[in-house]
C-alpha positions as CSV (number, residue, x, y, z in Angstrom):
1,M,-18.0,0.0,-29.1
2,A,-19.3,-0.9,-25.6
3,R,-17.9,-1.3,-22.1
4,M,-17.6,-4.9,-21.2
5,T,-16.4,-7.1,-18.4
6,M,-13.9,-9.7,-19.3
7,I,-16.7,-12.3,-19.1
8,Q,-18.7,-10.4,-21.7
9,A,-15.7,-9.9,-23.9
10,I,-14.9,-13.6,-23.9
11,R,-18.5,-14.4,-24.7
12,S,-18.5,-11.9,-27.5
13,A,-15.4,-13.5,-29.0
14,M,-16.9,-16.9,-29.1
15,E,-20.2,-15.5,-30.5
16,N,-18.3,-13.6,-33.3
17,T,-16.3,-16.6,-34.4
18,M,-19.3,-19.0,-34.2
19,E,-21.2,-16.6,-36.5
20,R,-18.4,-16.4,-39.0
21,D,-17.4,-20.1,-39.1
22,D,-19.8,-23.1,-38.6
23,N,-16.8,-25.3,-37.7
24,V,-16.4,-23.4,-34.4
25,V,-18.0,-25.4,-31.6
26,V,-18.0,-24.7,-27.8
27,F,-18.3,-27.5,-25.2
28,G,-17.3,-28.4,-21.6
29,E,-18.8,-29.0,-18.2
30,D,-22.0,-26.9,-17.7
31,V,-21.3,-24.6,-20.6
32,G,-24.5,-25.2,-22.5
33,F,-27.8,-24.8,-20.7
34,F,-26.2,-23.4,-17.6
35,G,-23.9,-21.0,-19.5
36,G,-20.7,-21.9,-17.6
37,V,-19.9,-21.6,-13.9
38,F,-18.8,-18.0,-14.6
39,R,-21.4,-17.5,-17.3
40,C,-18.8,-17.0,-20.1
41,T,-20.9,-19.1,-22.5
42,Q,-24.3,-17.8,-21.4
43,G,-26.8,-17.6,-24.3
44,L,-24.6,-19.4,-26.9
45,Q,-26.6,-22.7,-26.8
46,E,-29.8,-20.8,-27.2
47,K,-28.5,-18.9,-30.2
48,F,-26.5,-21.6,-32.0
49,G,-28.2,-24.8,-30.8
50,P,-27.1,-27.8,-28.8
51,Q,-24.9,-29.1,-31.6
52,R,-22.7,-26.1,-31.6
53,C,-22.6,-25.4,-27.8
54,F,-23.1,-28.4,-25.5
55,D,-22.4,-29.9,-22.2
56,S,-19.8,-32.6,-21.7
57,P,-19.3,-35.3,-19.0
58,I,-17.1,-34.5,-16.1
59,N,-14.0,-35.8,-17.8
60,E,-11.2,-33.4,-18.7
61,S,-9.3,-36.0,-20.6
62,G,-12.3,-36.7,-22.6
63,I,-13.1,-33.0,-23.3
64,I,-9.6,-32.3,-24.5
65,G,-9.2,-35.6,-26.4
66,A,-12.5,-35.0,-28.2
67,A,-11.3,-31.5,-29.1
68,V,-8.1,-32.9,-30.5
69,G,-10.1,-35.3,-32.7
70,M,-12.5,-32.7,-33.9
71,A,-9.7,-30.2,-34.7
72,T,-7.7,-32.9,-36.6
73,Y,-10.8,-33.4,-38.8
74,G,-11.1,-29.7,-39.6
75,M,-13.3,-28.3,-36.9
76,R,-12.3,-25.5,-34.5
77,P,-13.4,-26.5,-31.0
78,C,-13.2,-24.0,-28.2
79,V,-13.5,-26.0,-25.0
80,E,-13.7,-24.9,-21.4
81,I,-12.0,-26.5,-18.4
82,Q,-14.1,-25.3,-15.5
83,F,-11.0,-24.3,-13.4
84,A,-7.4,-24.4,-14.4
85,D,-6.9,-26.7,-11.4
86,Y,-8.9,-29.4,-13.1
87,V,-6.8,-29.5,-16.3
88,Y,-4.3,-32.1,-15.0
89,P,-6.3,-35.2,-16.0
90,G,-6.3,-33.8,-19.6
91,Y,-2.6,-32.8,-19.6
92,D,-1.5,-36.0,-21.4
93,Q,-3.9,-35.2,-24.3
94,I,-2.4,-31.7,-24.5
95,A,1.3,-32.7,-24.2
96,S,1.3,-36.0,-26.1
97,E,-1.4,-35.4,-28.7
98,A,-2.5,-31.8,-29.4
99,S,1.0,-30.4,-29.4
100,R,2.6,-33.1,-31.6
101,I,0.1,-33.9,-34.4
102,R,1.4,-31.2,-36.8
103,Y,5.0,-32.5,-36.3
104,R,4.1,-36.1,-36.3
105,S,2.1,-35.8,-39.5
106,N,4.8,-33.8,-41.3
107,N,2.4,-30.8,-41.5
108,D,-0.4,-32.9,-43.1
109,F,-2.7,-32.2,-40.0
110,T,-3.1,-29.3,-37.8
111,V,-5.0,-29.0,-34.4
112,P,-6.9,-25.6,-34.4
113,M,-8.3,-25.9,-30.9
114,V,-8.5,-23.6,-27.8
115,V,-8.6,-24.7,-24.2
116,R,-10.1,-22.0,-22.1
117,M,-9.7,-22.1,-18.3
118,P,-10.1,-19.6,-15.3
119,T,-6.8,-19.2,-13.6
120,G,-5.3,-17.7,-10.4
121,G,-6.6,-16.6,-7.1
122,G,-8.4,-13.5,-5.8
123,I,-11.8,-15.1,-5.1
124,F,-11.0,-17.2,-2.0
125,G,-11.2,-20.4,-4.0
126,G,-8.6,-22.2,-1.9
127,Q,-6.1,-24.8,-3.0
128,T,-8.2,-26.5,-5.7
129,H,-9.6,-23.4,-7.4
130,S,-6.7,-20.9,-7.5
131,Q,-3.7,-22.5,-9.2
132,S,-1.7,-20.9,-12.0
133,P,-0.3,-23.7,-14.2
134,E,0.8,-21.6,-17.1
135,A,4.5,-22.7,-16.9
136,L,3.4,-26.3,-17.5
137,F,2.0,-25.3,-20.9
138,A,4.8,-23.0,-21.9
139,H,7.2,-25.9,-21.5
140,I,5.5,-27.9,-24.3
141,S,6.6,-27.3,-27.9
142,G,3.8,-27.0,-30.3
143,I,1.2,-25.1,-28.3
144,K,0.6,-21.4,-27.5
145,T,-0.2,-20.0,-24.1
146,V,-2.2,-16.8,-23.7
147,I,-3.1,-14.8,-20.5
148,P,-5.0,-11.5,-21.1
149,S,-5.2,-8.7,-18.5
150,N,-8.2,-6.7,-19.8
151,P,-11.5,-7.2,-21.7
152,Y,-10.3,-5.6,-25.0
153,D,-7.3,-7.9,-25.2
154,A,-9.3,-10.9,-24.0
155,K,-11.7,-10.7,-26.9
156,G,-9.0,-10.0,-29.5
157,L,-6.7,-12.6,-28.3
158,L,-9.4,-15.3,-28.0
159,I,-10.6,-14.6,-31.6
160,A,-6.9,-14.9,-32.7
161,A,-6.6,-18.1,-30.8
162,I,-9.7,-19.7,-32.2
163,E,-8.6,-18.7,-35.7
164,D,-5.0,-20.0,-35.2
165,D,-4.2,-23.3,-36.8
166,D,-2.3,-24.6,-33.7
167,P,-3.6,-25.5,-30.2
168,V,-3.8,-22.5,-27.8
169,M,-4.1,-22.6,-24.0
170,F,-6.2,-19.6,-23.0
171,L,-5.9,-18.8,-19.3
172,E,-8.4,-16.3,-18.0
173,P,-7.6,-14.5,-14.7
174,K,-10.7,-15.0,-12.7
175,R,-9.9,-12.0,-10.4
176,L,-10.4,-9.8,-13.5
177,Y,-13.6,-11.5,-14.8
178,N,-16.1,-8.9,-13.4
179,G,-14.1,-5.7,-13.6
180,P,-10.7,-4.1,-13.1
181,F,-8.5,-4.5,-10.1
182,D,-6.5,-1.8,-8.2
183,G,-3.9,-4.2,-7.1
184,H,-5.0,-4.1,-3.4
185,H,-6.8,-7.1,-2.0
186,E,-10.4,-7.3,-3.0
187,R,-11.1,-3.6,-3.3
188,P,-12.9,-2.9,-6.6
189,V,-12.2,0.0,-8.8
190,T,-15.1,2.4,-9.5
191,P,-15.8,3.9,-11.8
192,W,-14.0,1.8,-14.5
193,S,-11.4,3.8,-16.3
194,K,-10.7,3.6,-20.0
195,H,-7.2,2.4,-19.3
196,E,-8.4,-0.6,-17.2
197,L,-11.5,-1.6,-18.9
198,G,-11.4,0.0,-22.3
199,E,-14.0,-0.1,-25.0
200,V,-14.6,-3.4,-26.7
201,S,-16.0,-3.5,-30.2
202,D,-19.0,-5.8,-30.8
203,E,-17.5,-6.6,-34.1
204,H,-14.7,-9.0,-35.1
205,Y,-11.1,-8.0,-34.4
206,T,-7.9,-9.7,-33.3
207,V,-5.0,-9.0,-31.0
208,P,-1.9,-10.7,-32.4
209,L,-0.5,-13.6,-30.4
210,G,3.1,-13.2,-29.4
211,K,3.1,-9.4,-29.0
212,A,3.4,-7.8,-25.6
213,A,1.9,-4.4,-24.7
214,I,3.7,-1.6,-22.9
215,R,1.1,-0.6,-20.2
216,R,3.3,2.1,-18.8
217,E,6.5,3.7,-20.2
218,G,9.3,4.3,-17.8
219,A,13.0,4.8,-17.6
220,E,14.3,3.3,-14.3
221,V,13.2,-0.3,-14.2
222,T,11.3,-2.8,-16.3
223,I,8.5,-4.9,-14.8
224,L,7.5,-8.0,-16.6
225,A,4.0,-9.2,-15.7
226,Y,0.8,-10.7,-17.1
227,G,-2.8,-11.2,-16.1
228,T,-3.8,-9.9,-12.7
229,M,-0.2,-9.0,-11.8
230,V,-0.3,-6.1,-14.3
231,Y,-2.5,-4.2,-11.9
232,V,-0.4,-5.1,-8.9
233,A,2.6,-3.7,-10.8
234,E,0.8,-0.5,-11.6
235,A,-0.2,-0.1,-7.9
236,A,3.4,-0.7,-6.7
237,T,4.7,1.9,-9.2
238,Q,2.3,4.5,-8.1
239,E,3.0,3.9,-4.4
240,T,6.8,3.9,-4.7
241,G,7.0,6.7,-7.2
242,I,9.6,4.7,-9.2
243,D,9.5,5.3,-12.9
244,A,8.9,1.8,-14.0
245,E,8.1,0.5,-17.4
246,I,5.4,-2.1,-17.2
247,I,5.3,-4.8,-19.9
248,D,2.1,-6.9,-20.1
249,L,3.3,-10.0,-21.9
250,R,-0.2,-11.1,-22.9
251,T,1.2,-14.3,-24.4
252,I,4.0,-16.2,-22.7
253,L,4.5,-18.6,-25.7
254,P,5.3,-17.2,-28.2
255,L,7.2,-14.7,-26.1
256,D,7.8,-11.1,-27.4
257,L,11.6,-11.1,-26.9
258,E,12.1,-7.9,-28.9
259,T,9.9,-5.8,-26.5
260,I,11.5,-7.3,-23.4
261,E,15.0,-6.8,-24.6
262,A,14.4,-3.3,-25.8
263,S,12.9,-2.3,-22.4
264,V,15.5,-3.9,-20.2
265,A,18.3,-2.5,-22.3
266,K,16.8,1.0,-21.8
267,T,16.1,0.7,-18.0
268,G,19.0,-1.5,-16.9
269,R,16.9,-3.1,-14.2
270,C,14.2,-5.8,-14.2
271,V,11.5,-7.1,-11.8
272,I,9.4,-10.1,-12.8
273,V,6.0,-10.6,-11.2
274,H,3.7,-13.6,-11.4
275,E,1.1,-15.3,-9.1
276,A,2.3,-18.9,-9.6
277,T,4.7,-20.6,-7.3
278,K,8.3,-19.4,-7.6
279,T,10.2,-22.7,-8.2
280,C,10.1,-23.5,-11.9
281,G,7.5,-20.8,-12.5
282,F,7.6,-18.9,-15.8
283,G,9.5,-16.1,-14.1
284,A,12.6,-18.4,-14.1
285,E,12.4,-18.5,-17.9
286,L,12.0,-14.8,-18.1
287,M,15.0,-14.3,-15.9
288,A,17.0,-16.5,-18.1
289,V,16.0,-14.6,-21.2
290,V,16.9,-11.3,-19.6
291,M,20.2,-12.6,-18.4
292,E,21.1,-14.0,-21.8
293,A,20.0,-11.0,-23.9
294,C,20.6,-8.1,-21.6
295,F,23.4,-9.1,-19.1
296,Y,25.7,-6.2,-20.1
297,H,22.9,-3.7,-19.7
298,L,21.9,-4.7,-16.2
299,Q,22.8,-2.5,-13.3
300,A,21.3,-4.8,-10.7
301,P,20.3,-8.4,-10.3
302,V,16.9,-9.4,-11.7
303,I,14.3,-10.0,-8.9
304,R,11.3,-12.3,-9.0
305,V,8.1,-11.5,-7.0
306,T,5.8,-14.6,-7.0
307,G,3.5,-16.8,-5.1
308,Y,5.1,-19.0,-2.4
309,D,6.1,-22.6,-2.9
310,T,3.0,-23.9,-0.9
311,P,-0.5,-24.9,-1.8
312,Y,-2.7,-21.9,-2.4
313,P,-4.3,-21.0,0.9
314,H,-7.8,-20.0,1.6
315,A,-7.8,-18.1,4.9
316,H,-4.5,-16.3,4.1
317,E,-5.0,-15.6,0.5
318,W,-3.9,-12.0,0.5
319,E,-0.7,-13.0,2.4
320,Y,0.1,-15.4,-0.4
321,F,-1.0,-13.1,-3.2
322,P,2.0,-11.0,-4.6
323,G,0.8,-7.6,-3.6
324,P,2.0,-4.0,-4.2
325,K,4.1,-4.1,-0.9
326,R,6.2,-7.0,-2.1
327,V,6.5,-5.7,-5.6
328,G,7.4,-2.2,-4.2
329,D,10.1,-3.7,-2.0
330,A,11.6,-5.4,-5.0
331,L,11.5,-2.1,-7.0
332,K,13.3,-0.3,-4.2
333,K,15.9,-3.1,-3.9
334,V,16.9,-3.0,-7.6
335,M,17.0,0.8,-7.4
336,E,19.4,0.7,-4.5
337,A,21.9,-1.5,-6.3
338,A,24.9,0.3,-7.7
C-alpha cells in the first residue's frame, strides 16, 4: 500500500492492466514520450515500448475511431483525450459507433475500450479547458460513464473500466489530480488525510462500476454528488452543521438507484450538486429519479446546485464554481421547508 495522487493511481491502473494483458494499449496526444499533459502516462512507453503506448495525431475523431476498430478486433485500448473540452470532434464515433456495435452485431462484437479525459475546472483553464460534459455521455445507451473522486477509487474504477467489455467514458476531475481538495477555492489540504487520499495498493484490484459510495452517513438530508463536488459537499456540511448524508455516485451510468433511493427515503430531503451547467445537466436526471422513486418520502422540494448556464469563465472561476456557500444555502433551504 502506498499514498498516491490521483495521477499516480491512474498511471498504476494502466500499468497493472498492461502487465496482465498484452491487448491493452494506451495512446493519445502526447501520451507516449511526453507522458501526457498531466503526466498520467509517464514512463509507460519506456516500460512497454512504443507499440503499446504511443502518440497520436491531433485528431480526436481519429483517436476514438481507431480505438473502436482495435476494440472490435479484440484489443483493449485505453485512449486519452487531452481535455474533456476536446472530445466533441470524436463524439460521433462514441455515439454512433462505439455505443452501438454490440447491439448492431447481435452481440457478436463488443467494444472494450476506455476514453480517459480530464474534466471540470479549478485550475483557471478558462472556457476551453474546464468543461464538464458528462451528461452528453450518460444520454447514450451502450456506454458507461465514470467520475472518481479519490485516488483509491480512480485506480480501481479504471481497472474495472479497462477490463469491461463495453465502452467506458472515464472523466478525471483535474482539480483532484495532485491531491485532495477542502472545497474552498484553491486552498490545498495538508497533510493528506486517509479519508481524502487513502492508501492505494500497488497491486491489481477493482472498484465495481455502478456502485455508489456513502462518504458520510447522515439523517437530515441526502447530498448526491460526484468528483470534485464530493469535497464541496463535505465542506458545506461541516460549515452548516446539518447532518447530511453524502453519496458519491462514482459512476453516473450505470447509476446506483438502490443506494440513492434508500438514502432519500431515510432523510426525506435531497440536494444535488454538480459542476456542469444546470440546464440539461445530469442533476436533472437525478432529480427525476428521486421524484419518481421517493416522492412520498420527500419533506421538501429537491434542489440543484450547479454551474451557471454560461461559458466557464477564467477571471471569475470561483464565482462560477459551486462552492460551500451555495451548497450550504441549499441545505438550509431544504431544512426550512415544512
